[in-house]
Every structure is written in C-alpha cells, then in structure tokens.
C-alpha positions as a printed Julia matrix, in Angstrom:
205×3 Matrix{Float64}:
 27.43   7.43  27.71
 31.04   8.55  27.64
 32.8    7.4   24.47
 36.59   7.15  24.26
 37.29   8.22  20.7
 39.19   5.76  18.49
 40.79   2.47  19.56
 44.32   1.15  20.23
 44.56  -0.29  16.71
 43.08   2.85  15.12
 44.37   5.48  17.5
 43.45   8.65  15.64
 45.78  11.63  15.42
 49.39  11.54  16.53
 50.51  14.31  18.84
 53.62  16.38  18.27
 55.48  14.17  20.76
 54.43  10.96  19.03
 51.83  10.0   21.65
 48.6    8.89  19.99
 45.2   10.48  20.39
 43.48   7.41  21.84
 45.65   7.65  24.97
 44.74  11.3   25.46
 41.08  10.46  24.88
 41.28   7.66  27.43
 42.8    9.91  30.1
 40.05  12.48  29.74
 37.11  10.13  29.21
 37.94   8.13  32.33
 38.0   11.32  34.38
 34.75  12.56  32.79
 33.05   9.29  33.73
 34.34   9.54  37.3
 33.16  13.14  37.62
 29.7   12.29  36.27
 29.35   9.41  38.71
 30.37  11.75  41.52
 27.49  14.02  40.41
 25.1   11.1   40.74
 24.75  10.17  37.08
 24.71   6.62  35.76
 27.48   6.23  33.21
 28.29   3.68  30.54
 31.77   3.92  29.07
 32.43   2.96  25.47
 35.82   1.76  24.15
 37.61   2.64  27.39
 38.71  -0.99  27.66
 40.38  -0.98  24.26
 37.51  -2.8   22.56
 37.16  -2.38  18.8
 33.7   -0.83  18.68
 32.43   0.28  15.26
 31.53   3.95  15.0
 27.91   3.29  14.1
 27.47   0.94  17.06
 29.03   3.03  19.81
 25.89   4.88  20.78
 23.94   1.61  20.71
 25.91   0.13  23.59
 23.43   1.73  26.02
 20.45   2.81  23.87
 18.42   3.99  26.85
 21.03   6.61  27.82
 19.93  10.24  27.48
 23.26  11.7   26.32
 26.23  10.47  24.28
 29.5   12.37  24.71
 32.46  11.35  22.54
 35.9   12.52  23.71
 38.58  13.36  21.13
 41.72  15.44  20.68
 42.26  17.47  17.56
 44.65  17.57  14.63
 44.51  19.89  11.63
 44.72  19.74   7.86
 47.95  18.03   6.74
 48.98  20.94   4.55
 49.04  23.17   7.62
 51.3   20.71   9.41
 53.54  20.47   6.34
 53.73  24.27   6.3
 54.88  24.3    9.95
 51.77  26.12  11.17
 50.94  23.8   14.09
 51.31  26.51  16.71
 48.69  28.71  15.04
 45.79  26.57  16.24
 44.75  25.68  19.78
 41.61  25.26  21.84
 38.52  23.1   22.09
 35.77  22.43  19.56
 32.29  20.96  20.0
 30.3   19.23  17.27
 26.65  18.31  16.81
 24.75  16.77  13.89
 21.39  17.78  12.44
 20.98  14.12  11.5
 20.76  13.28  15.19
 17.06  12.89  16.17
 17.68  14.96  19.32
 19.46  17.79  17.54
 18.1   20.67  19.63
 18.98  18.87  22.84
 22.43  18.13  21.39
 22.98  21.84  20.78
 21.82  22.64  24.31
 24.29  20.14  25.75
 27.13  21.35  23.54
 26.52  24.9   24.72
 26.41  23.75  28.35
 29.74  21.96  27.95
 31.21  24.98  26.18
 30.14  27.28  29.01
 31.85  25.06  31.55
 35.02  24.75  29.47
 35.23  28.53  29.17
 34.61  28.89  32.91
 37.52  26.48  33.44
 39.81  28.77  31.45
 39.7   26.98  28.09
 39.14  28.82  24.82
 37.5   27.6   21.6
 39.39  26.94  18.4
 37.33  28.2   15.49
 39.52  27.01  12.62
 37.04  24.24  11.77
 34.66  26.94  10.55
 37.29  28.56   8.31
 36.89  27.83   4.59
 40.44  29.0    3.93
 41.96  26.12   5.9
 39.65  23.59   4.29
 37.19  22.9    7.08
 33.99  24.95   6.55
 32.05  23.37   9.42
 29.1   25.73  10.05
 29.49  27.63  13.3
 26.49  27.54  15.62
 28.02  29.43  18.54
 31.42  31.08  18.13
 31.78  32.08  21.76
 31.34  28.47  22.87
 33.02  26.75  19.92
 29.93  24.8   18.79
 29.98  23.58  15.17
 27.66  21.57  12.97
 29.12  18.41  11.45
 26.17  16.47  10.15
 27.97  13.37   8.88
 29.9   12.4   12.03
 29.07   8.71  12.37
 28.88   8.57  16.16
 26.47  11.51  16.28
 24.19  10.81  13.32
 23.61   7.2   14.43
 22.92   8.06  18.08
 19.26   7.71  19.13
 19.9   10.13  21.98
 21.39  13.63  22.11
 25.05  13.55  21.14
 28.07  15.83  21.36
 31.61  15.24  20.13
 34.26  17.12  22.11
 37.67  17.95  20.66
 39.5   18.81  23.88
 42.46  20.51  22.24
 44.97  20.4   19.39
 47.64  17.8   20.14
 49.62  18.4   16.95
 50.43  21.81  18.42
 53.45  20.97  20.65
 52.7   23.74  23.15
 49.07  22.7   23.53
 49.97  19.02  23.7
 52.34  19.6   26.62
 49.66  21.56  28.45
 46.94  18.97  27.81
 49.17  16.19  29.16
 49.39  17.81  32.6
 47.29  15.92  35.2
 45.78  19.1   36.62
 44.64  20.2   33.17
 43.15  16.77  32.43
 41.26  16.92  35.72
 40.0   20.47  35.19
 38.88  19.86  31.61
 37.21  16.55  32.45
 35.33  18.1   35.35
 34.14  20.92  33.1
 32.86  18.49  30.46
 31.1   16.45  33.14
 29.52  19.51  34.73
 28.27  20.7   31.35
 26.84  17.31  30.49
 25.19  17.05  33.9
 23.75  20.56  33.57
 21.82  19.56  30.45
 19.36  17.82  32.79
 18.03  15.72  29.97
 15.38  13.34  31.18
 15.25   9.86  29.72
 11.78  10.51  28.44
 12.69  13.61  26.36
C-alpha cells in the first residue's frame, strides 16, 4: 500500500511558498505507485483520490498487503520557524513504530528505502532525534535516517510492516524549490519504490 499523507481538507504542513504538503505527497506517492507497478508489484493507493480516510483506517484499506508506505513532507518545530531557522534543516527522515506487529520487518524496509534514497543523492535529516529542538525521536540508523516513533497512528495500527517517509523539509524554501522539480520527484519516488520492492516481504511473513 502507498499512502498519500493527509487529505485536501487537512493538508498537513504548508511549504515556504504556500503550497500545502498534501499536494507534494500526492506528486510523490503517485510516482511511487507507478514505479512499484513497473517492478511487478501489486499496489493499492490510499487517499490519492482526495478521500477523507481516518489515520487508523488507512492501513486497513488492503489488509492483506505486505507493506504500508506513507508518503509525507516535513516541517519543523514552530519556534524554529519563528526564529528564522528554516534553512538549517533539510533531508529525508524515515519512521517505524515498535507498536507495529511487524516491527523488525518495518526496520528492514526503512533501511532498504534509506539505502536507495542515499544512492539517489538524498541525505537524511537527523533533527528529529535532537532533544534540543524538541523532537527526541530515538535514532535507529543515523546513516539512513531511520527513527523510532511508536505512536504514529498509521504505523501502530497497521497489521503489516509499515514505514512513514518524510521526503524532505518543505518549510525550508531552498529544499522546497528542489523538491518541486519533476526530475527530483521522479528520482526520489523511484528510490522509495526500489527500496520497498527490495524488502521482498512475502505475504505469509
């Protein structure tokens, strides 16, 4: 399953340009789904049609799927924005939850996606692990940007392995401009799809 984070009525973060996160999520998630299908995977998309799907029900749309990947774009703590520090943070982040029943498989998939994102030229943002900026999300793999976030609703309610991908920091105006470029969207989406595909999770695991 490829989940488009947020919905048109609850669009998530607002980028530096004023464009909302849901639209960025939609661009990437559609391309991830296309790339997975090209690799031979069966894909169910969630919330790509603008439907208002509750967080706890998103992974239940296709309960027999073997992997749930939720696509998001990142913001930062409001006090950092107020302090004009938007340009200090950039890069991707990956999240898994120990409350997911397939936690070890989730970590394996997050690492696989992280490897592909790094191979595509992306770098991880580690500010979510920093207690000073008010995040303190335990870091599982710093090189690959994998964090633990146990209470994320879409991950803890998923019956299958689940990974939430923050593609980049859209409140950073420089990063937002880069992430809006079609060639970057395509490269990032292909990397996420290749990582997800590489997990090789069987439906019976």
